[in-house]
N, C-alpha and C positions, 0 to 999 in steps of 0.2 A: 504493500500500500504506500509506504514511504517513497519507494522508487517511482511510482506513478505520479505522486504529488510533487516530488522534487525535480523530476526530469533528469536527463543524462548528466547535465552540468552540475545540478544540485546534488545528485547522487555521488558524483566523483568527489565533490568538496566536502559534503556533510557526512556521508556514510563511509567513504574510503579514505577520508582525510587527505585528499590530494586534489588540487584545484583544476587539473586537466582531465576531462573524460577520456575514455579510450579512443574516441574519435573527436577531432576538433570541430569547431563551429564552421570555419571556412576550410582549414587545412586538416586533413586526416593524419592520424599517427602513422598509418601505413605509407604515407607519401614520403616520409623522411628517409633519404638514402645518404650514404656517406662514401667518401673516398679516403683511402689510406695512402696509397701512392698517387700523387697528383697526376691526372691525365694531361696529355699535351694540350697546351692552350694556344690559340691563335689571336684572339681579340681580348683585350683587358680594359675594364673601366673601373673607376671608383665612384661610389655613390654616398652622398652625405646628407644626413638629417641634422641640421645645425640649430641647436638651442643652447647658446652659451651662457650658462649660469653656474658659478662655482658652488652655489648652495641650492637647496631645493631638490625636487624630484626629477628634473629634466636632465637628459643626457645628450651629448653629442655622439653620433654614431657615424663612423666611416667604414664602409665595406669595399673590398676589392673582389670583383667578379670577373671570371674568364669564360670564354666560349671555346669549345673544342673546334678543331679544324673543319669538321663536317657540319658545323653550325647546329648541332642537335642537342648538345649537353651544356648546361649552364652550371659553372663550378664556383662556389664561394671559396676564395683563397685565404682571406684573412679579414679580421674585423678589429676596429678600435672603438671602444665604448667607455665614455668617461664624462663626468661633469667637468666642463672646461669654461674658462673665460674666453673672451674674444681673441686675445693674443694666443692663447693655448690652442684654440681651434685653428687659427692660421698656421701655427707651427705643425699641427697634426696633418693638415692637408699638404703642406710643403714636404713633410717627411714621406708621405705616401707617393707624392709626385716624384720624389727623388728615387724611391725604391722601385718605382714602375715607370721608367722614362719613356717607354713605348706605349703607355696607356692611350687609348683612342680618345677618352674623355674623362673629365672629373665632373660628375653630375651633382649639382647643388640646386635644391628647390629655391625658386626665386620668390620667396615669401618671407616676411618677418626678418629674422636674423640672417637668413641666407643671402638676402640682397646686399647687405654690408660686406659679407665675405666675398661675393662675386665682384663687387666694385673694387675691393682691395687687391684681389689676386688675378684678375683677368689679364693684366699686363705683365704679370710675373711668371705665371705657369701656363704653358700651352695646353689647350684642351679644356679650360674652364667652361662648363656648359650649363647655362641657366635652364631649369626645368620648371614649367608651369603645370602642376598636377591637374588632371581632368577628373572630375567627380570626387566623391568622398573617399575616405580611407578604405572602407569596406568594399566599395565598388572597384577600387584599384587592386585590392587583394583578390577579388573574384576574377579580375581580368588576367591574372597570372596563375590562377589555381590549376588550370589545365596543364601547365608545364610541370607542376609538382605531381599531379595525379598520374601523368604519363611517365614518371620516373626520369624526367629530363633535368632535374635539379639535384646537385650533389653538395653536401656540406662536409667540412673537415670532420674526421672521426673524433668524437669527444674524449676518447682515451688519450689522444695526443693534444687535443685542443679543448680543455674543460669548459671554456666560455660558450661552446656550442650548446651545452645543456640549458643555459639561460635563454639562448636564442630559440631553441626548440620549444621551451616552456612558453615563451611569449607567442610563438607561432601558433601553437595548438590552442592557446587561450583566446587568441584574437577572434572577434573584436572586443571581448570582455576583459582583456588583459589589463593589468595595472599600468603597464607601459606599452607603447606601440612603436617606439623609435626604430627598433631593429627591423620590424616588419615594413615600416615606411621606407627605410633605405633599401630593403630588398625589392619591394614592388617597383620602386623608382628605377632600380638597375635592370630588373628583368623586363619591364615594359619597354625601356629604351633599347635594350639589346635585342629583344625579339623583333621589334619593328625594323631595326637595321638588318638583322639576319633575313627577314622576309624580303626586304628590298634587294639584298644581295642575291638571294635565290631567284627572285624574279628577273633581275638583270642577267644573271648567268644563263637562265633558260632562254631569254630573248636572244642572247648572243649565240647560243648553241643552235638556235632555229634560223639564224641568218646565213 
């Protein structure tokens, strides 16, 4: 009777004492796949969710994503997540840009704090790319859900990268999670990359038909 009244999310949190049900609200637990030996990567971008506050509950999140040469698999390479000031956020983005000099783009949401970051770095770092999000957070998550459900997204294995556990927790709880900064950075990266990969495939097909 309690299971019926609480529903799957309430059952997980109240009866099992864990906040994530066996299947997520947008992203299912079975969707989560890992890599141990990093697959060969052709295209790399970084994606940033910038809310720079040294205190409070907000985090700055920077993720580095890669796409395999066949444009079929999207691979999370690393993540930075920390409460940062404005100057610390600039330093974090510069560091990633230095570590990944061939990155195609550094995606920054052109809203709120992101606009100040873009204005400061656009003449310093090649590939600074403003992104205007379309729709709400949940709509953007649903837009990339098919990549997860088809097994096209790989995360670092948590045995070697323990921070992935927090990322997965947030992913499965979304959109009811306490934080959504990691999911925001992820949906921004995957949406941008998928659009570019589709354009590339379309261009390649058209060239092969000429």
